[in-house]
C-alpha positions as CSV (number, residue, x, y, z in Angstrom):
1,X,112.2,12.3,-39.3
2,X,113.0,15.7,-37.3
3,X,113.3,17.5,-40.6
4,X,110.0,17.2,-41.9
5,X,108.4,19.8,-39.6
6,X,111.1,22.1,-40.5
7,X,110.3,21.8,-44.1
8,X,106.4,22.4,-43.0
9,X,107.6,25.7,-41.5
10,X,110.1,26.8,-44.2
11,X,108.1,29.3,-46.0
12,X,105.1,29.1,-43.6
13,X,105.0,33.1,-43.2
14,X,104.6,33.6,-47.3
15,X,102.2,31.3,-47.5
16,X,99.9,32.9,-45.0
17,X,100.7,36.5,-45.9
18,X,99.8,35.2,-49.6
19,X,96.6,33.9,-48.0
20,X,95.3,36.1,-46.3
21,X,97.3,39.4,-47.9
22,X,97.9,38.3,-51.5
23,X,96.0,40.6,-53.5
24,X,96.7,38.5,-57.0
25,X,96.3,34.9,-55.2
26,X,94.9,31.9,-57.2
27,X,92.8,34.5,-59.1
28,X,92.5,35.5,-63.0
29,X,93.4,39.2,-63.3
30,X,91.7,39.4,-66.7
31,X,88.4,38.7,-64.5
32,X,86.7,41.7,-63.0
33,X,84.5,40.6,-60.5
34,X,87.3,38.1,-59.2
35,X,90.1,40.9,-59.2
36,X,86.9,43.0,-56.7
37,X,86.2,40.0,-54.7
38,X,89.8,39.2,-53.7
39,X,90.3,42.7,-53.1
40,X,87.3,43.0,-50.9
41,X,88.9,39.9,-48.8
42,X,92.2,41.2,-48.7
43,X,91.0,44.9,-47.4
44,X,88.2,42.8,-45.2
45,X,91.5,40.8,-43.5
46,X,93.4,44.9,-43.2
47,X,90.6,46.4,-41.7
48,X,89.8,43.4,-38.9
49,X,93.5,43.6,-38.1
50,X,93.0,47.9,-37.8
51,X,90.6,47.2,-36.1
52,X,92.3,45.4,-33.7
53,X,94.1,47.6,-33.2
54,X,91.5,50.3,-32.4
55,X,90.3,48.1,-29.8
56,X,93.7,47.4,-28.3
57,X,94.2,51.1,-27.8
58,X,90.4,52.0,-26.7
59,X,91.2,49.2,-24.0
60,X,94.7,51.0,-22.6
61,X,93.1,53.9,-22.7
62,X,90.1,53.1,-21.0
63,X,91.7,51.4,-17.8
64,X,94.4,53.6,-17.3
65,X,94.8,55.9,-14.2
66,X,94.6,59.7,-16.6
67,X,90.5,57.9,-17.7
68,X,89.3,56.6,-14.5
69,X,85.5,57.1,-15.5
70,X,83.1,55.7,-18.1
71,X,86.1,55.2,-20.9
72,X,85.6,51.6,-19.9
73,X,82.9,51.7,-22.2
74,X,84.3,51.8,-25.0
75,X,87.2,49.3,-24.5
76,X,84.1,46.7,-23.7
77,X,82.3,47.6,-26.7
78,X,84.9,47.7,-29.2
79,X,85.4,44.3,-29.5
80,X,81.5,43.5,-30.6
81,X,81.4,46.2,-32.8
82,X,84.6,45.1,-34.3
83,X,83.0,41.7,-34.4
84,X,79.9,43.2,-35.6
85,X,81.4,45.1,-38.6
86,X,83.4,41.9,-39.7
87,X,80.6,39.7,-40.4
88,X,78.7,43.0,-42.1
89,X,81.8,42.6,-44.4
90,X,81.7,39.1,-44.9
91,X,78.4,38.7,-45.8
92,X,78.2,41.4,-48.1
93,X,81.2,40.2,-50.1
94,X,80.0,36.8,-49.7
95,X,76.6,37.8,-51.3
96,X,77.6,36.4,-54.6
97,X,81.2,36.1,-55.9
98,X,80.0,36.6,-59.5
99,X,78.0,39.8,-59.3
100,X,79.9,42.7,-59.8
101,X,77.6,45.2,-58.9
102,X,77.2,43.2,-55.2
103,X,81.1,43.2,-54.9
104,X,80.9,47.2,-55.7
105,X,78.9,47.6,-53.0
106,X,80.9,45.7,-50.3
107,X,83.5,47.9,-51.9
108,X,82.1,51.2,-50.8
109,X,80.5,50.0,-47.5
110,X,84.2,48.9,-46.3
111,X,85.4,52.0,-48.0
112,X,83.0,54.1,-45.7
113,X,83.9,52.2,-42.7
114,X,87.5,52.3,-43.1
115,X,87.3,56.0,-43.2
116,X,84.4,56.6,-40.6
117,X,86.2,54.4,-37.7
118,X,89.9,56.7,-38.1
119,X,87.4,59.6,-37.2
120,X,86.2,58.1,-34.5
121,X,89.1,57.0,-33.2
122,X,90.7,60.4,-33.3
123,X,87.1,61.7,-31.9
124,X,87.5,59.2,-29.3
125,X,91.3,60.3,-28.5
126,X,91.3,63.5,-28.8
127,X,88.0,65.0,-28.0
128,X,86.5,63.3,-25.6
129,X,89.2,61.1,-23.8
130,X,91.4,64.5,-23.7
131,X,94.7,62.7,-24.9
132,X,96.0,66.1,-26.5
133,X,99.4,64.6,-26.8
134,X,98.2,61.5,-28.9
135,X,96.5,64.2,-31.2
136,X,98.9,63.5,-33.9
137,X,99.3,59.9,-33.9
138,X,95.5,59.7,-33.7
139,X,95.2,62.1,-37.0
140,X,97.7,59.7,-38.8
141,X,95.1,57.3,-38.6
142,X,92.9,59.2,-41.4
143,X,95.2,59.1,-44.1
144,X,96.1,56.0,-42.9
145,X,92.6,55.1,-43.5
146,X,93.3,56.6,-47.2
147,X,95.7,54.3,-47.7
148,X,93.9,51.7,-47.1
149,X,91.2,52.8,-49.5
150,X,93.5,53.2,-52.4
151,X,94.4,49.6,-52.2
152,X,90.9,48.8,-54.2
153,X,93.0,50.4,-56.7
154,X,90.0,52.4,-58.1
155,X,89.9,55.8,-59.8
156,X,86.1,56.1,-59.7
157,X,85.8,55.1,-55.5
158,X,88.5,57.8,-55.0
159,X,86.6,60.7,-57.2
160,X,83.3,59.7,-55.9
161,X,84.1,59.5,-52.3
162,X,86.4,62.8,-52.6
163,X,83.9,65.4,-51.7
164,X,81.8,63.3,-48.5
165,X,85.1,62.8,-47.2
166,X,86.5,66.2,-47.6
167,X,83.4,67.3,-45.9
168,X,83.7,64.7,-42.9
169,X,87.4,66.0,-42.4
170,X,86.9,70.0,-42.7
171,X,83.7,69.1,-40.4
172,X,86.1,67.4,-38.0
173,X,88.3,70.1,-38.0
174,X,85.5,72.2,-37.1
175,X,83.8,70.8,-34.5
176,X,86.7,68.9,-33.1
177,X,89.8,69.9,-33.9
178,X,89.9,73.2,-33.3
179,X,86.2,73.3,-31.5
180,X,84.8,76.6,-33.5
181,X,81.2,75.5,-32.6
182,X,81.6,76.2,-28.4
183,X,82.7,79.7,-29.5
184,X,78.8,80.8,-29.5
185,X,79.7,83.1,-32.5
186,X,77.5,83.3,-35.6
187,X,79.3,84.1,-38.6
188,X,79.4,87.3,-38.6
189,X,80.9,87.7,-35.1
190,X,83.4,85.4,-36.5
191,X,84.7,87.1,-39.3
192,X,85.0,89.8,-36.9
193,X,87.0,87.9,-34.6
194,X,89.1,86.7,-37.4
195,X,90.3,89.8,-38.5
196,X,90.7,90.6,-34.7
197,X,92.1,88.3,-32.7
198,X,95.3,86.8,-33.5
199,X,94.7,83.2,-32.0
200,X,91.5,82.7,-33.8
201,X,93.4,83.1,-37.3
202,X,96.5,81.4,-35.9
203,X,93.5,78.5,-35.7
204,X,91.8,79.0,-38.8
205,X,95.1,79.5,-40.8
206,X,95.8,76.1,-39.5
207,X,92.8,74.4,-40.5
208,X,93.3,75.6,-43.8
209,X,97.1,74.1,-44.1
210,X,95.2,70.4,-42.9
211,X,93.2,70.9,-45.3
212,X,95.3,71.6,-48.6
213,X,97.3,68.7,-47.0
214,X,94.2,66.8,-47.2
215,X,93.5,67.3,-50.6
216,X,97.3,67.1,-51.7
217,X,97.4,63.9,-50.0
218,X,94.1,62.6,-51.5
219,X,95.9,63.8,-55.0
220,X,99.0,61.9,-54.5
221,X,96.8,59.2,-53.9
222,X,94.4,59.2,-56.8
223,X,97.2,59.9,-59.1
224,X,99.0,56.6,-57.8
225,X,95.9,54.9,-58.2
226,X,95.7,55.9,-61.4
227,X,99.0,54.7,-62.6
228,X,98.6,51.7,-60.9
229,X,94.8,51.2,-62.4
230,X,96.4,51.9,-66.0
231,X,99.2,49.5,-65.4
232,X,96.6,46.5,-64.3
233,X,94.4,47.6,-67.3
234,X,97.8,47.2,-69.2
235,X,98.5,43.9,-67.9
236,X,94.9,42.9,-68.4
237,X,95.2,43.4,-72.2
238,X,98.6,41.9,-72.5
239,X,97.3,38.8,-70.9
240,X,94.0,38.8,-73.1
241,X,96.4,39.3,-76.0
242,X,98.7,36.6,-75.2
243,X,95.9,34.2,-74.4
244,X,94.6,34.8,-77.9
245,X,98.2,34.3,-79.2
246,X,98.4,31.1,-77.2
247,X,95.4,29.7,-78.6
248,X,96.4,30.2,-82.3
249,X,100.1,29.2,-81.5
250,X,98.2,25.9,-79.8
251,X,96.3,25.3,-82.6
252,X,99.6,25.9,-85.4
253,X,101.8,23.8,-83.2
254,X,99.3,20.7,-82.8
255,X,99.0,20.8,-86.3
256,X,102.4,20.4,-87.3
257,X,103.1,18.3,-84.5
258,X,100.3,15.5,-85.9
259,X,101.6,15.9,-89.6
260,X,105.2,15.4,-88.3
261,X,104.7,12.8,-85.8
262,X,102.1,11.3,-87.7
263,X,104.5,10.8,-90.7
264,X,107.3,9.8,-88.7
265,X,105.3,6.9,-86.7
266,X,107.8,4.8,-88.6
267,X,111.0,6.3,-86.8
268,X,109.9,5.9,-83.3
269,X,111.0,2.1,-82.3
270,X,112.7,1.8,-79.1
271,X,115.0,-1.1,-79.5
272,X,116.7,0.7,-83.2
273,X,116.8,4.2,-80.7
274,X,118.4,2.7,-78.0
275,X,121.2,0.6,-80.2
276,X,121.9,4.7,-81.9
277,X,122.4,5.6,-78.7
278,X,125.0,3.3,-77.5
279,X,127.0,3.4,-80.8
280,X,126.7,7.4,-80.2
281,X,127.5,7.4,-76.7
282,X,130.7,5.1,-77.8
283,X,131.7,7.3,-80.7
284,X,131.0,10.3,-78.8
285,X,133.9,8.9,-76.0
286,X,136.4,7.7,-78.5
287,X,136.1,11.1,-80.3
288,X,137.2,12.7,-77.2
289,X,133.9,15.1,-75.8
290,X,133.5,15.7,-72.3
291,X,131.3,14.0,-70.1
292,X,128.5,16.4,-70.1
293,X,128.7,16.8,-73.6
294,X,128.6,12.9,-74.2
295,X,125.2,12.3,-71.9
296,X,123.4,15.6,-74.3
297,X,124.1,13.1,-77.2
298,X,123.0,9.8,-75.4
299,X,119.8,12.1,-74.7
300,X,119.2,13.6,-77.7
301,X,119.7,10.1,-79.4
302,X,116.5,8.9,-77.2
303,X,114.7,12.1,-76.7
304,X,112.0,11.0,-79.2
305,X,110.9,8.4,-77.7
306,X,108.8,10.8,-74.3
307,X,106.6,11.1,-77.3
308,X,104.0,10.2,-75.2
309,X,104.9,13.0,-73.5
310,X,103.4,15.5,-75.5
311,X,101.0,13.9,-77.2
312,X,98.0,15.5,-74.9
313,X,99.4,19.2,-77.1
314,X,97.5,17.6,-79.9
315,X,94.4,17.8,-78.4
316,X,91.8,20.4,-78.5
317,X,92.5,22.5,-74.9
318,X,90.6,25.4,-73.9
319,X,92.4,26.6,-70.7
320,X,94.7,29.2,-71.1
321,X,95.7,30.5,-67.9
322,X,99.4,31.0,-66.1
323,X,99.7,27.3,-65.4
324,X,99.1,25.7,-68.6
325,X,100.8,28.4,-70.9
326,X,103.9,27.0,-68.4
327,X,102.8,23.7,-69.2
328,X,101.9,24.3,-73.1
329,X,105.6,26.1,-73.3
330,X,107.8,23.3,-71.7
331,X,106.3,20.8,-73.9
332,X,106.7,22.6,-77.3
333,X,109.8,22.8,-76.1
334,X,110.2,19.2,-76.0
335,X,108.2,18.9,-79.1
336,X,110.7,21.0,-80.7
337,X,113.5,18.7,-79.6
338,X,111.7,15.3,-80.4
339,X,110.7,17.1,-84.5
340,X,114.7,17.8,-84.9
341,X,115.8,14.5,-83.3
342,X,113.0,13.1,-85.9
343,X,114.4,15.3,-88.7
344,X,117.6,13.6,-88.6
345,X,116.4,10.6,-88.5
346,X,114.8,11.0,-91.8
347,X,117.7,12.4,-92.6
348,X,119.6,9.1,-92.2
349,X,116.8,7.1,-93.9
350,X,116.7,9.6,-97.1
351,X,120.6,9.4,-97.3
352,X,120.3,5.8,-97.4
353,X,117.3,5.1,-99.5
354,X,119.1,7.8,-102.0
355,X,122.4,5.5,-102.4
356,X,120.5,2.2,-102.7
357,X,118.4,3.4,-105.3
358,X,121.2,5.0,-107.3
359,X,120.0,9.0,-106.9
360,X,122.6,10.1,-104.4
361,X,124.6,12.9,-105.9
362,X,126.3,16.2,-105.1
363,X,123.1,18.4,-105.2
364,X,121.9,15.8,-102.0
365,X,125.2,15.9,-100.6
366,X,124.8,19.4,-100.3
367,X,121.5,19.5,-98.9
368,X,121.9,17.1,-96.3
369,X,125.0,18.3,-95.2
370,X,123.3,21.9,-94.1
371,X,120.5,19.7,-91.8
372,X,121.9,19.6,-88.4
373,X,125.4,20.0,-89.0
374,X,126.5,20.0,-85.4
375,X,129.7,17.6,-84.6
376,X,126.7,15.8,-82.1
377,X,124.4,15.2,-85.1
378,X,126.6,13.8,-87.5
379,X,127.6,11.1,-84.2
380,X,124.2,10.3,-83.9
381,X,123.6,10.5,-87.6
382,X,126.9,7.8,-88.0
383,X,125.6,5.4,-85.7
384,X,122.0,5.6,-86.8
385,X,123.6,5.2,-90.7
386,X,125.6,2.0,-88.6
387,X,122.5,0.1,-87.4
388,X,120.1,0.6,-90.4
389,X,122.6,-0.6,-92.7
390,X,123.3,-3.8,-89.9
391,X,119.5,-4.6,-90.0
392,X,117.1,-4.9,-92.4
393,X,114.9,-2.3,-94.5
394,X,112.1,-2.2,-96.6
395,X,114.8,-1.1,-99.5
396,X,117.6,-3.2,-98.7
397,X,119.0,-6.5,-96.8
398,X,120.8,-6.6,-93.8
399,X,124.6,-6.2,-94.0
400,X,127.4,-7.8,-92.4
401,X,130.4,-5.3,-90.2
402,X,132.5,-5.8,-93.0
403,X,129.4,-4.6,-96.1
404,X,128.6,-1.7,-93.7
405,X,132.1,-0.7,-93.4
406,X,132.8,-0.7,-97.5
407,X,129.6,1.1,-97.7
408,X,130.8,3.7,-95.5
409,X,134.1,4.6,-97.5
410,X,132.8,3.8,-100.9
411,X,129.7,6.2,-100.7
412,X,128.5,7.6,-97.5
413,X,131.5,9.0,-95.4
414,X,130.8,12.6,-97.9
415,X,128.5,13.5,-94.9
416,X,130.4,13.5,-92.4
417,X,133.6,15.2,-90.9
418,X,137.1,13.6,-92.0
419,X,138.1,13.4,-87.9
420,X,134.5,11.6,-87.4
421,X,135.2,9.2,-90.0
422,X,139.1,8.5,-88.6
423,X,137.7,8.0,-85.3
424,X,135.0,5.8,-86.2
425,X,137.7,3.9,-88.7
426,X,140.2,3.0,-85.8
427,X,137.3,1.9,-83.5
428,X,135.1,0.2,-86.0
429,X,135.6,-3.2,-84.5
430,X,134.2,-1.8,-80.9
431,X,131.2,-0.7,-82.6
432,X,131.2,-4.4,-84.3
433,X,130.9,-5.6,-80.7
434,X,128.7,-3.0,-78.9
435,X,126.0,-4.5,-81.8
436,X,126.2,-8.1,-81.2
437,X,125.8,-7.9,-77.5
438,X,122.5,-5.5,-77.8
């Protein structure tokens, strides 16, 4: 009883992360609208956490001893603004989950707010609050905002936003970082001072360097997004092709299984299969195979009785998601094993019928020996022949144990390895006992 809470807590962090920040959680990546909607939701959650951080910073600065004035207004107003922005984002995102245009509008609005909020925090901390010690930290938030925007993995968004974002940053540098407007100079006077005032020249050089760094960072971001978007598009194409192949593959497999299993319905006899499994298991044991191989032989002898598990693979289905693909793969693998087991049962039937009808020759023996020649298959085949001979069939009457052994010695041992034949003859009375007890 005490272990259940631990099981619930195990992996809780991964589940929460997947729920709130997993970009591909529960979506079809080939659906462009669904992907954008999920990105809007995840980025909204990231923005919410960022805004909480900004509000906390405002709270600390607003009520600190260093800022005893009206700074508390920022702390009080930041939380409702954060809440209102979050509600607006949610409303835009939820207007229509299946409308690409509305989701794109939500993306652009969200991107605009991400960048503007970072600039406002910088202005509040560096300019209004006169906290120059925090200038670098607050300035980094602008680049943090660019990384947030790049999470949309949309080249068009970045290319369309470049000029406006560069304009905002340049204006911020001129009006806040270096405060050139307070100099009260005309453009002509500003240019004259630029060549005569060393400090102003250094500030302009610093502004140019900041601008170049911003452009380079934006360019790198754009390249990363381009690579990511290209990979995503290739994944979509690959998945679409795989689904097309999966559809064709399912159709072919379904038809093949229909033909094979309908033709082999007479071989799906549960009582006969269990008889064969018992004899095969005993023969494998006296043949000195290891325990794992013996168990595998027993499972293989009975595997065609699991036919019901793959019946639905023969039904039409248009579901081609990841889960259905894995289910189809698993059932196809099982179907393949069942098909091989039915082939072995058919081999037994063909050999016995040929010998009773007198049509068996060297060519038949050679062809039959090529079909599943592994020792495990030979053991099951020999057990199947023994049970088939002991029971009545459409082409022969039931044989006694002694008659069956004579048939093996005179006609049927050509299909088996010498050591297996010798082992069977050495323990043939035990096989008779198993047959009688079943």
